[in-house]
All heavy atoms as TSV, in Angstrom:
chain	resi	resn	atom	element	x	y	z
A	1	MET	N	N	0.783	-1.067	-0.001
A	1	MET	CA	C	0.051	-0.016	-0.028
A	1	MET	C	C	0.858	1.191	0.022
A	1	MET	O	O	1.971	1.256	0.519
A	1	MET	CB	C	-0.886	-0.048	1.257
A	1	MET	CG	C	-1.821	1.072	1.369
A	1	MET	SD	S	-2.998	1.054	2.589
A	1	MET	CE	C	-2.012	1.189	4.017
A	2	LYS	N	N	0.430	2.276	-0.469
A	2	LYS	CA	C	1.192	3.535	-0.717
A	2	LYS	C	C	0.456	4.638	0.292
A	2	LYS	O	O	-0.725	4.811	0.141
A	2	LYS	CB	C	1.211	4.040	-2.150
A	2	LYS	CG	C	2.278	5.137	-2.351
A	2	LYS	CD	C	2.377	5.438	-3.732
A	2	LYS	CE	C	3.298	4.385	-4.430
A	2	LYS	NZ	N	3.764	4.857	-5.822
A	3	VAL	N	N	1.316	5.279	1.052
A	3	VAL	CA	C	0.835	6.271	2.073
A	3	VAL	C	C	1.733	7.497	1.890
A	3	VAL	O	O	2.935	7.405	2.051
A	3	VAL	CB	C	0.818	5.777	3.577
A	3	VAL	CG1	C	0.310	6.863	4.391
A	3	VAL	CG2	C	0.094	4.486	3.737
A	4	ASN	N	N	1.138	8.576	1.428
A	4	ASN	CA	C	1.806	9.747	1.206
A	4	ASN	C	C	3.066	9.607	0.378
A	4	ASN	O	O	4.165	10.059	0.508
A	4	ASN	CB	C	2.242	10.455	2.620
A	4	ASN	CG	C	1.076	10.982	3.369
A	4	ASN	OD1	O	-0.025	11.029	2.799
A	4	ASN	ND2	N	1.231	11.242	4.575
A	5	GLY	N	N	2.880	8.766	-0.727
A	5	GLY	CA	C	3.969	8.559	-1.654
A	5	GLY	C	C	4.916	7.485	-1.282
A	5	GLY	O	O	5.787	7.171	-2.060
A	6	LYS	N	N	4.871	6.828	-0.077
A	6	LYS	CA	C	5.760	5.908	0.313
A	6	LYS	C	C	5.061	4.488	0.447
A	6	LYS	O	O	3.920	4.437	0.857
A	6	LYS	CB	C	6.347	6.177	1.716
A	6	LYS	CG	C	7.232	7.451	1.773
A	6	LYS	CD	C	7.691	7.746	3.000
A	6	LYS	CE	C	8.589	8.974	3.018
A	6	LYS	NZ	N	9.114	9.297	4.444
A	7	GLU	N	N	5.796	3.440	0.100
A	7	GLU	CA	C	5.289	2.099	0.229
A	7	GLU	C	C	5.286	1.737	1.766
A	7	GLU	O	O	6.205	1.984	2.449
A	7	GLU	CB	C	6.164	1.054	-0.545
A	7	GLU	CG	C	5.980	1.191	-2.039
A	7	GLU	CD	C	4.662	0.839	-2.596
A	7	GLU	OE1	O	3.924	-0.071	-2.054
A	7	GLU	OE2	O	4.248	1.431	-3.629
A	8	MET	N	N	4.156	1.188	2.138
A	8	MET	CA	C	4.024	0.789	3.668
A	8	MET	C	C	3.505	-0.671	3.528
A	8	MET	O	O	2.683	-1.053	2.771
A	8	MET	CB	C	3.164	1.694	4.441
A	8	MET	CG	C	3.883	3.124	4.667
A	8	MET	SD	S	3.014	4.060	5.744
A	8	MET	CE	C	3.557	3.326	7.321
A	9	THR	N	N	3.786	-1.437	4.634
A	9	THR	CA	C	3.263	-2.709	4.838
A	9	THR	C	C	1.991	-2.683	5.542
A	9	THR	O	O	1.760	-1.871	6.513
A	9	THR	CB	C	4.176	-3.615	5.726
A	9	THR	OG1	O	5.505	-3.614	5.031
A	9	THR	CG2	C	3.679	-4.967	5.925
A	10	LEU	N	N	1.044	-3.597	5.059
A	10	LEU	CA	C	-0.359	-3.439	5.473
A	10	LEU	C	C	-0.549	-4.745	6.333
A	10	LEU	O	O	-0.239	-5.828	5.840
A	10	LEU	CB	C	-1.401	-3.278	4.380
A	10	LEU	CG	C	-2.836	-3.432	4.769
A	10	LEU	CD1	C	-3.196	-2.191	5.637
A	10	LEU	CD2	C	-3.694	-3.273	3.449
A	11	GLY	N	N	-1.056	-4.727	7.470
A	11	GLY	CA	C	-1.419	-5.985	8.241
A	11	GLY	C	C	-2.643	-6.536	7.668
A	11	GLY	O	O	-3.476	-5.990	6.938
A	12	ASN	N	N	-2.812	-7.891	7.884
A	12	ASN	CA	C	-3.943	-8.661	7.291
A	12	ASN	C	C	-5.332	-8.092	7.878
A	12	ASN	O	O	-5.454	-7.814	9.109
A	12	ASN	CB	C	-3.851	-10.052	7.760
A	12	ASN	CG	C	-2.763	-10.765	7.081
A	12	ASN	OD1	O	-2.316	-10.369	6.050
A	12	ASN	ND2	N	-2.357	-11.796	7.527
A	13	ASN	N	N	-6.281	-7.889	6.927
A	13	ASN	CA	C	-7.590	-7.372	7.305
A	13	ASN	C	C	-7.636	-6.209	8.299
A	13	ASN	O	O	-8.419	-6.080	9.176
A	13	ASN	CB	C	-8.311	-8.570	7.984
A	13	ASN	CG	C	-8.521	-9.690	6.894
A	13	ASN	OD1	O	-8.848	-9.549	5.834
A	13	ASN	ND2	N	-8.363	-10.906	7.502
A	14	GLN	N	N	-6.768	-5.217	8.002
A	14	GLN	CA	C	-6.817	-4.009	8.731
A	14	GLN	C	C	-7.820	-3.018	8.295
A	14	GLN	O	O	-7.931	-2.809	7.110
A	14	GLN	CB	C	-5.495	-3.315	8.843
A	14	GLN	CG	C	-4.605	-3.859	9.839
A	14	GLN	CD	C	-3.311	-2.911	9.971
A	14	GLN	OE1	O	-2.813	-2.273	8.915
A	14	GLN	NE2	N	-2.693	-2.854	11.167
A	15	ASN	N	N	-8.512	-2.339	9.119
A	15	ASN	CA	C	-9.457	-1.226	8.760
A	15	ASN	C	C	-8.567	0.022	8.840
A	15	ASN	O	O	-7.475	-0.015	9.344
A	15	ASN	CB	C	-10.640	-1.214	9.472
A	15	ASN	CG	C	-10.517	-0.876	10.879
A	15	ASN	OD1	O	-9.755	-0.050	11.397
A	15	ASN	ND2	N	-11.403	-1.559	11.737
A	16	LEU	N	N	-9.068	1.086	8.299
A	16	LEU	CA	C	-8.328	2.345	8.295
A	16	LEU	C	C	-8.006	2.836	9.683
A	16	LEU	O	O	-6.800	3.148	9.919
A	16	LEU	CB	C	-9.159	3.446	7.579
A	16	LEU	CG	C	-8.616	4.817	7.497
A	16	LEU	CD1	C	-7.165	4.794	6.836
A	16	LEU	CD2	C	-9.463	5.723	6.679
A	17	LEU	N	N	-8.852	2.689	10.697
A	17	LEU	CA	C	-8.561	3.219	12.004
A	17	LEU	C	C	-7.549	2.372	12.573
A	17	LEU	O	O	-6.550	2.947	13.153
A	17	LEU	CB	C	-9.835	3.120	12.909
A	17	LEU	CG	C	-9.638	3.520	14.375
A	17	LEU	CD1	C	-9.303	5.018	14.397
A	17	LEU	CD2	C	-10.933	3.254	15.173
A	18	GLN	N	N	-7.501	1.079	12.470
A	18	GLN	CA	C	-6.415	0.233	13.030
A	18	GLN	C	C	-5.060	0.605	12.407
A	18	GLN	O	O	-4.133	0.643	13.037
A	18	GLN	CB	C	-6.772	-1.324	12.662
A	18	GLN	CG	C	-7.808	-1.849	13.478
A	18	GLN	CD	C	-8.415	-3.076	12.913
A	18	GLN	OE1	O	-8.176	-3.394	11.741
A	18	GLN	NE2	N	-8.867	-4.006	13.870
A	19	PHE	N	N	-5.027	0.807	11.085
A	19	PHE	CA	C	-3.850	1.204	10.369
A	19	PHE	C	C	-3.218	2.478	10.949
A	19	PHE	O	O	-2.065	2.533	11.216
A	19	PHE	CB	C	-4.018	1.273	8.934
A	19	PHE	CG	C	-2.771	1.834	8.142
A	19	PHE	CD1	C	-1.763	0.935	7.866
A	19	PHE	CD2	C	-2.734	3.107	7.781
A	19	PHE	CE1	C	-0.704	1.377	7.239
A	19	PHE	CE2	C	-1.575	3.530	7.173
A	19	PHE	CZ	C	-0.423	2.656	6.891
A	20	LEU	N	N	-4.141	3.576	11.056
A	20	LEU	CA	C	-3.735	4.734	11.589
A	20	LEU	C	C	-3.199	4.601	13.020
A	20	LEU	O	O	-2.067	5.247	13.341
A	20	LEU	CB	C	-4.861	5.774	11.597
A	20	LEU	CG	C	-5.306	6.082	10.102
A	20	LEU	CD1	C	-6.536	6.908	10.218
A	20	LEU	CD2	C	-4.242	6.884	9.327
A	21	GLU	N	N	-3.736	3.903	13.854
A	21	GLU	CA	C	-3.313	3.693	15.238
A	21	GLU	C	C	-2.035	2.907	15.318
A	21	GLU	O	O	-1.110	3.387	16.094
A	21	GLU	CB	C	-4.445	3.097	16.035
A	21	GLU	CG	C	-5.509	4.009	16.348
A	21	GLU	CD	C	-6.823	3.182	16.980
A	21	GLU	OE1	O	-6.924	2.006	17.034
A	21	GLU	OE2	O	-7.690	4.060	17.586
A	22	VAL	N	N	-1.820	1.931	14.580
A	22	VAL	CA	C	-0.707	1.017	14.540
A	22	VAL	C	C	0.465	1.906	14.061
A	22	VAL	O	O	1.547	1.754	14.562
A	22	VAL	CB	C	-0.850	-0.213	13.698
A	22	VAL	CG1	C	0.462	-0.809	13.313
A	22	VAL	CG2	C	-1.861	-1.062	14.397
A	23	ASN	N	N	0.275	2.756	13.269
A	23	ASN	CA	C	1.281	3.621	12.686
A	23	ASN	C	C	1.519	5.036	13.304
A	23	ASN	O	O	2.176	5.856	12.873
A	23	ASN	CB	C	1.266	3.800	11.092
A	23	ASN	CG	C	1.473	2.483	10.466
A	23	ASN	OD1	O	2.687	2.086	10.291
A	23	ASN	ND2	N	0.488	1.714	10.085
A	24	GLN	N	N	0.861	5.020	14.459
A	24	GLN	CA	C	1.039	6.198	15.320
A	24	GLN	C	C	0.596	7.505	14.775
A	24	GLN	O	O	1.190	8.583	14.998
A	24	GLN	CB	C	2.401	6.198	15.954
A	24	GLN	CG	C	2.706	4.987	16.759
A	24	GLN	CD	C	4.122	4.974	17.388
A	24	GLN	OE1	O	4.918	5.823	17.120
A	24	GLN	NE2	N	4.357	4.067	18.242
A	25	PHE	N	N	-0.478	7.567	13.961
A	25	PHE	CA	C	-1.151	8.739	13.443
A	25	PHE	C	C	-2.029	9.217	14.495
A	25	PHE	O	O	-2.762	8.519	15.117
A	25	PHE	CB	C	-1.809	8.556	12.205
A	25	PHE	CG	C	-0.891	8.354	10.903
A	25	PHE	CD1	C	-0.667	7.092	10.410
A	25	PHE	CD2	C	-0.384	9.407	10.258
A	25	PHE	CE1	C	0.105	6.896	9.345
A	25	PHE	CE2	C	0.433	9.241	9.154
A	25	PHE	CZ	C	0.564	8.028	8.736
A	26	ASP	N	N	-2.042	10.578	14.767
A	26	ASP	CA	C	-3.066	11.090	15.702
A	26	ASP	C	C	-4.398	11.309	14.810
A	26	ASP	O	O	-4.534	12.414	14.179
A	26	ASP	CB	C	-2.511	12.501	16.259
A	26	ASP	CG	C	-3.513	13.044	17.212
A	26	ASP	OD1	O	-4.520	12.541	17.560
A	26	ASP	OD2	O	-3.149	14.152	17.633
A	27	VAL	N	N	-5.305	10.397	15.103
A	27	VAL	CA	C	-6.581	10.426	14.348
A	27	VAL	C	C	-7.401	11.685	14.544
A	27	VAL	O	O	-8.054	12.238	13.617
A	27	VAL	CB	C	-7.445	9.148	14.825
A	27	VAL	CG1	C	-8.768	9.241	14.074
A	27	VAL	CG2	C	-6.614	7.898	14.521
A	28	ALA	N	N	-7.327	12.309	15.692
A	28	ALA	CA	C	-8.037	13.587	16.082
A	28	ALA	C	C	-7.498	14.794	15.183
A	28	ALA	O	O	-8.334	15.691	14.972
A	28	ALA	CB	C	-7.989	13.911	17.573
A	29	THR	N	N	-6.356	14.664	14.610
A	29	THR	CA	C	-5.833	15.995	13.928
A	29	THR	C	C	-5.527	15.775	12.493
A	29	THR	O	O	-4.611	16.331	12.005
A	29	THR	CB	C	-4.593	16.449	14.669
A	29	THR	OG1	O	-3.506	15.488	14.636
A	29	THR	CG2	C	-4.944	16.869	16.124
A	30	LEU	N	N	-6.242	14.806	11.834
A	30	LEU	CA	C	-5.826	14.526	10.468
A	30	LEU	C	C	-7.099	14.292	9.576
A	30	LEU	O	O	-8.157	14.131	10.056
A	30	LEU	CB	C	-4.891	13.290	10.337
A	30	LEU	CG	C	-5.276	12.064	11.013
A	30	LEU	CD1	C	-6.247	11.139	10.028
A	30	LEU	CD2	C	-4.060	11.194	11.117
A	31	ALA	N	N	-6.801	14.302	8.274
A	31	ALA	CA	C	-7.895	13.960	7.255
A	31	ALA	C	C	-7.177	12.910	6.338
A	31	ALA	O	O	-5.948	12.958	6.189
A	31	ALA	CB	C	-8.305	15.179	6.509
A	32	VAL	N	N	-7.965	11.917	5.943
A	32	VAL	CA	C	-7.450	10.879	4.976
A	32	VAL	C	C	-8.253	10.954	3.760
A	32	VAL	O	O	-9.502	10.881	3.689
A	32	VAL	CB	C	-7.542	9.540	5.700
A	32	VAL	CG1	C	-7.067	8.396	4.848
A	32	VAL	CG2	C	-6.887	9.565	7.115
A	33	ALA	N	N	-7.522	10.773	2.586
A	33	ALA	CA	C	-8.049	10.485	1.374
A	33	ALA	C	C	-7.650	9.027	0.899
A	33	ALA	O	O	-6.460	8.709	1.009
A	33	ALA	CB	C	-7.621	11.467	0.291
A	34	ARG	N	N	-8.587	8.244	0.604
A	34	ARG	CA	C	-8.315	6.790	0.055
A	34	ARG	C	C	-8.570	6.742	-1.409
A	34	ARG	O	O	-9.769	6.963	-1.849
A	34	ARG	CB	C	-9.038	5.854	0.835
A	34	ARG	CG	C	-8.938	4.403	0.398
A	34	ARG	CD	C	-9.665	3.521	1.170
A	34	ARG	NE	N	-9.847	2.167	0.710
A	34	ARG	CZ	C	-10.954	1.513	0.442
A	34	ARG	NH1	N	-12.106	2.047	0.633
A	34	ARG	NH2	N	-10.775	0.350	-0.093
A	35	ASN	N	N	-7.555	6.431	-2.245
A	35	ASN	CA	C	-7.698	6.365	-3.648
A	35	ASN	C	C	-8.315	7.737	-4.240
A	35	ASN	O	O	-9.277	7.564	-5.040
A	35	ASN	CB	C	-8.515	5.243	-4.011
A	35	ASN	CG	C	-7.925	3.820	-3.519
A	35	ASN	OD1	O	-6.633	3.819	-3.465
A	35	ASN	ND2	N	-8.678	2.891	-3.089
A	36	GLY	N	N	-8.017	8.798	-3.675
A	36	GLY	CA	C	-8.399	10.160	-4.208
A	36	GLY	C	C	-9.801	10.715	-3.610
A	36	GLY	O	O	-10.190	11.721	-3.993
A	37	GLU	N	N	-10.304	9.914	-2.709
A	37	GLU	CA	C	-11.582	10.319	-2.130
A	37	GLU	C	C	-11.435	10.509	-0.703
A	37	GLU	O	O	-10.959	9.592	0.076
A	37	GLU	CB	C	-12.749	9.346	-2.418
A	37	GLU	CG	C	-13.050	9.290	-3.882
A	37	GLU	CD	C	-14.307	8.594	-4.187
A	37	GLU	OE1	O	-15.200	8.457	-3.343
A	37	GLU	OE2	O	-14.486	8.104	-5.364
A	38	ILE	N	N	-12.048	11.614	-0.055
A	38	ILE	CA	C	-11.904	11.833	1.438
A	38	ILE	C	C	-12.741	10.823	2.111
A	38	ILE	O	O	-13.928	10.543	1.747
A	38	ILE	CB	C	-12.434	13.269	1.751
A	38	ILE	CG1	C	-11.636	14.292	1.000
A	38	ILE	CG2	C	-12.591	13.427	3.205
A	38	ILE	CD1	C	-10.257	14.484	1.497
A	39	VAL	N	N	-12.270	10.322	3.244
A	39	VAL	CA	C	-12.942	9.320	4.056
A	39	VAL	C	C	-13.359	9.939	5.220
A	39	VAL	O	O	-12.530	10.540	6.002
A	39	VAL	CB	C	-11.962	8.164	4.411
A	39	VAL	CG1	C	-12.698	7.116	5.319
A	39	VAL	CG2	C	-11.326	7.412	3.244
A	40	PRO	N	N	-14.724	9.956	5.455
A	40	PRO	CA	C	-15.269	10.605	6.705
A	40	PRO	C	C	-14.780	9.887	7.928
A	40	PRO	O	O	-14.646	8.646	7.963
A	40	PRO	CB	C	-16.770	10.450	6.568
A	40	PRO	CG	C	-17.067	10.193	5.176
A	40	PRO	CD	C	-15.804	9.550	4.654
A	41	LYS	N	N	-14.496	10.556	9.002
A	41	LYS	CA	C	-13.925	10.054	10.248
A	41	LYS	C	C	-14.854	8.959	10.837
A	41	LYS	O	O	-14.369	7.909	11.297
A	41	LYS	CB	C	-13.748	11.020	11.303
A	41	LYS	CG	C	-12.446	11.974	11.118
A	41	LYS	CD	C	-12.160	12.617	12.370
A	41	LYS	CE	C	-11.126	13.725	12.186
A	41	LYS	NZ	N	-9.782	13.131	11.898
A	42	ALA	N	N	-16.190	9.040	10.535
A	42	ALA	CA	C	-17.154	8.079	11.026
A	42	ALA	C	C	-17.009	6.709	10.348
A	42	ALA	O	O	-17.527	5.683	10.836
A	42	ALA	CB	C	-18.502	8.636	10.882
A	43	SER	N	N	-16.262	6.758	9.268
A	43	SER	CA	C	-16.159	5.534	8.406
A	43	SER	C	C	-14.816	4.797	8.634
A	43	SER	O	O	-14.590	3.740	8.006
A	43	SER	CB	C	-16.328	5.857	6.971
A	43	SER	OG	O	-17.568	6.383	6.585
A	44	TYR	N	N	-13.964	5.414	9.418
A	44	TYR	CA	C	-12.643	4.876	9.508
A	44	TYR	C	C	-12.702	3.325	9.959
A	44	TYR	O	O	-11.835	2.606	9.521
A	44	TYR	CB	C	-11.798	5.536	10.613
A	44	TYR	CG	C	-11.211	6.896	10.088
A	44	TYR	CD1	C	-11.566	7.489	8.811
A	44	TYR	CD2	C	-10.399	7.679	10.804
A	44	TYR	CE1	C	-11.117	8.695	8.476
A	44	TYR	CE2	C	-9.844	8.808	10.472
A	44	TYR	CZ	C	-10.222	9.390	9.211
A	44	TYR	OH	O	-9.716	10.615	8.779
A	45	GLU	N	N	-13.586	2.979	10.874
A	45	GLU	CA	C	-13.663	1.541	11.289
A	45	GLU	C	C	-14.228	0.648	10.310
A	45	GLU	O	O	-13.956	-0.637	10.294
A	45	GLU	CB	C	-14.421	1.515	12.605
A	45	GLU	CG	C	-13.646	2.016	13.816
A	45	GLU	CD	C	-14.380	1.800	15.107
A	45	GLU	OE1	O	-14.416	0.588	15.535
A	45	GLU	OE2	O	-15.121	2.674	15.639
A	46	THR	N	N	-14.895	1.143	9.359
A	46	THR	CA	C	-15.639	0.242	8.365
A	46	THR	C	C	-14.872	0.177	7.070
A	46	THR	O	O	-15.321	-0.606	6.238
A	46	THR	CB	C	-17.104	0.666	8.111
A	46	THR	OG1	O	-17.043	2.067	7.684
A	46	THR	CG2	C	-17.877	0.573	9.420
A	47	VAL	N	N	-13.851	0.933	6.835
A	47	VAL	CA	C	-13.087	0.884	5.652
A	47	VAL	C	C	-12.020	-0.058	5.709
A	47	VAL	O	O	-11.045	0.063	6.457
A	47	VAL	CB	C	-12.536	2.356	5.224
A	47	VAL	CG1	C	-11.604	2.216	4.153
A	47	VAL	CG2	C	-13.632	3.352	4.999
A	48	THR	N	N	-12.116	-1.190	4.962
A	48	THR	CA	C	-11.048	-2.218	4.981
A	48	THR	C	C	-10.175	-1.780	3.922
A	48	THR	O	O	-10.447	-1.629	2.815
A	48	THR	CB	C	-11.652	-3.585	4.687
A	48	THR	OG1	O	-12.680	-3.808	5.708
A	48	THR	CG2	C	-10.674	-4.659	4.795
A	49	LEU	N	N	-8.777	-1.819	4.276
A	49	LEU	CA	C	-7.722	-1.562	3.346
A	49	LEU	C	C	-7.182	-2.718	2.577
A	49	LEU	O	O	-7.208	-3.805	3.172
A	49	LEU	CB	C	-6.527	-0.911	4.114
A	49	LEU	CG	C	-7.024	0.454	4.993
A	49	LEU	CD1	C	-5.737	0.825	5.706
A	49	LEU	CD2	C	-7.365	1.425	3.909
A	50	GLY	N	N	-6.680	-2.449	1.546
A	50	GLY	CA	C	-6.070	-3.454	0.566
A	50	GLY	C	C	-4.712	-2.979	0.174
A	50	GLY	O	O	-4.362	-1.714	0.046
A	51	GLU	N	N	-3.806	-3.941	-0.318
A	51	GLU	CA	C	-2.480	-3.578	-0.817
A	51	GLU	C	C	-2.431	-2.581	-2.018
A	51	GLU	O	O	-1.580	-1.879	-2.235
A	51	GLU	CB	C	-1.768	-4.872	-1.248
A	51	GLU	CG	C	-1.364	-5.739	0.068
A	51	GLU	CD	C	-0.319	-4.980	0.969
A	51	GLU	OE1	O	0.417	-4.134	0.510
A	51	GLU	OE2	O	-0.333	-5.360	2.150
A	52	GLU	N	N	-3.544	-2.596	-2.709
A	52	GLU	CA	C	-3.669	-1.767	-3.845
A	52	GLU	C	C	-4.076	-0.251	-3.511
A	52	GLU	O	O	-4.052	0.628	-4.448
A	52	GLU	CB	C	-4.675	-2.307	-4.886
A	52	GLU	CG	C	-6.029	-2.248	-4.560
A	52	GLU	CD	C	-6.553	-3.265	-3.403
A	52	GLU	OE1	O	-5.759	-4.211	-3.177
A	52	GLU	OE2	O	-7.681	-3.111	-2.983
A	53	ASP	N	N	-4.452	-0.082	-2.279
A	53	ASP	CA	C	-4.943	1.317	-1.914
A	53	ASP	C	C	-3.818	2.313	-1.751
A	53	ASP	O	O	-2.640	2.002	-1.592
A	53	ASP	CB	C	-5.636	1.185	-0.523
A	53	ASP	CG	C	-6.945	0.598	-0.664
A	53	ASP	OD1	O	-7.719	0.694	-1.615
A	53	ASP	OD2	O	-7.416	-0.051	0.377
A	54	THR	N	N	-4.195	3.593	-2.090
A	54	THR	CA	C	-3.286	4.773	-1.955
A	54	THR	C	C	-3.950	5.694	-0.974
A	54	THR	O	O	-5.171	5.988	-1.127
A	54	THR	CB	C	-2.997	5.331	-3.208
A	54	THR	OG1	O	-2.439	4.526	-4.142
A	54	THR	CG2	C	-2.131	6.586	-3.016
A	55	LEU	N	N	-3.189	5.939	0.123
A	55	LEU	CA	C	-3.741	6.911	1.176
A	55	LEU	C	C	-3.080	8.230	1.118
A	55	LEU	O	O	-1.753	8.185	0.983
A	55	LEU	CB	C	-3.626	6.331	2.534
A	55	LEU	CG	C	-4.362	5.030	2.906
A	55	LEU	CD1	C	-4.136	4.641	4.369
A	55	LEU	CD2	C	-5.806	5.297	2.663
A	56	GLU	N	N	-3.633	9.300	1.281
A	56	GLU	CA	C	-2.936	10.543	1.497
A	56	GLU	C	C	-3.434	10.995	2.903
A	56	GLU	O	O	-4.647	11.180	3.199
A	56	GLU	CB	C	-3.321	11.606	0.556
A	56	GLU	CG	C	-2.800	11.420	-0.791
A	56	GLU	CD	C	-1.350	11.469	-0.931
A	56	GLU	OE1	O	-0.701	12.242	-0.181
A	56	GLU	OE2	O	-0.771	10.715	-1.759
A	57	VAL	N	N	-2.514	11.096	3.890
A	57	VAL	CA	C	-2.829	11.494	5.277
A	57	VAL	C	C	-2.389	12.990	5.453
A	57	VAL	O	O	-1.140	13.160	5.344
A	57	VAL	CB	C	-2.315	10.533	6.270
A	57	VAL	CG1	C	-2.646	10.964	7.604
A	57	VAL	CG2	C	-2.658	9.037	5.918
A	58	VAL	N	N	-3.113	13.830	5.891
A	58	VAL	CA	C	-2.911	15.256	6.131
A	58	VAL	C	C	-3.244	15.720	7.491
A	58	VAL	O	O	-4.336	15.455	7.928
A	58	VAL	CB	C	-3.688	16.080	5.014
A	58	VAL	CG1	C	-3.359	17.579	5.156
A	58	VAL	CG2	C	-3.422	15.704	3.612
A	59	ARG	N	N	-2.271	16.226	8.177
A	59	ARG	CA	C	-2.521	16.813	9.533
A	59	ARG	C	C	-2.914	18.195	9.487
A	59	ARG	O	O	-2.401	19.009	8.671
A	59	ARG	CB	C	-1.189	16.668	10.280
A	59	ARG	CG	C	-0.795	15.381	10.664
A	59	ARG	CD	C	0.448	15.305	11.660
A	59	ARG	NE	N	1.257	16.471	11.400
A	59	ARG	CZ	C	2.250	16.872	12.108
A	59	ARG	NH1	N	2.657	16.095	13.181
A	59	ARG	NH2	N	2.934	17.876	11.887
A	60	PHE	N	N	-3.786	18.486	10.414
A	60	PHE	CA	C	-4.178	19.997	10.509
A	60	PHE	C	C	-3.210	20.675	11.388
A	60	PHE	O	O	-2.666	20.152	12.356
A	60	PHE	CB	C	-5.590	20.060	11.279
A	60	PHE	CG	C	-6.728	19.308	10.473
A	60	PHE	CD1	C	-7.280	18.236	10.958
A	60	PHE	CD2	C	-7.088	19.858	9.282
A	60	PHE	CE1	C	-8.303	17.641	10.330
A	60	PHE	CE2	C	-8.092	19.216	8.594
A	60	PHE	CZ	C	-8.670	18.122	9.065
A	61	VAL	N	N	-2.732	21.927	11.014
A	61	VAL	CA	C	-1.742	22.696	11.638
A	61	VAL	C	C	-2.342	23.963	11.907
A	61	VAL	O	O	-2.803	24.650	10.918
A	61	VAL	CB	C	-0.491	22.743	10.845
A	61	VAL	CG1	C	0.635	23.592	11.490
A	61	VAL	CG2	C	0.121	21.335	10.441
A	62	GLY	N	N	-2.216	24.392	13.185
A	62	GLY	CA	C	-2.697	25.674	13.504
A	62	GLY	C	C	-1.578	26.798	13.301
A	62	GLY	O	O	-0.491	26.571	13.092
A	63	GLY	N	N	-2.019	28.046	13.079
A	63	GLY	CA	C	-1.133	29.104	12.956
A	63	GLY	C	C	-1.745	30.373	12.687
A	63	GLY	O	O	-2.922	30.436	12.600
A	64	GLY	N	N	-0.927	31.351	12.456
A	64	GLY	CA	C	-1.590	32.625	12.138
A	64	GLY	C	C	-0.706	33.544	11.540
A	64	GLY	O	O	0.365	33.498	11.036
């Protein structure tokens, strides 16, 4: 699977939430696009990932 342009190993039958937690992403401060489409946070547990998937994970950054 590709995440932010880098190849990453995917565990068997992982959903998106599990993947993010295992890889120490802070779920509260990010947005995820899977194969070019934004995934609503409410769907993270129901989205099953596959080796062919491409994720873009973007963190929210405050500033002024």
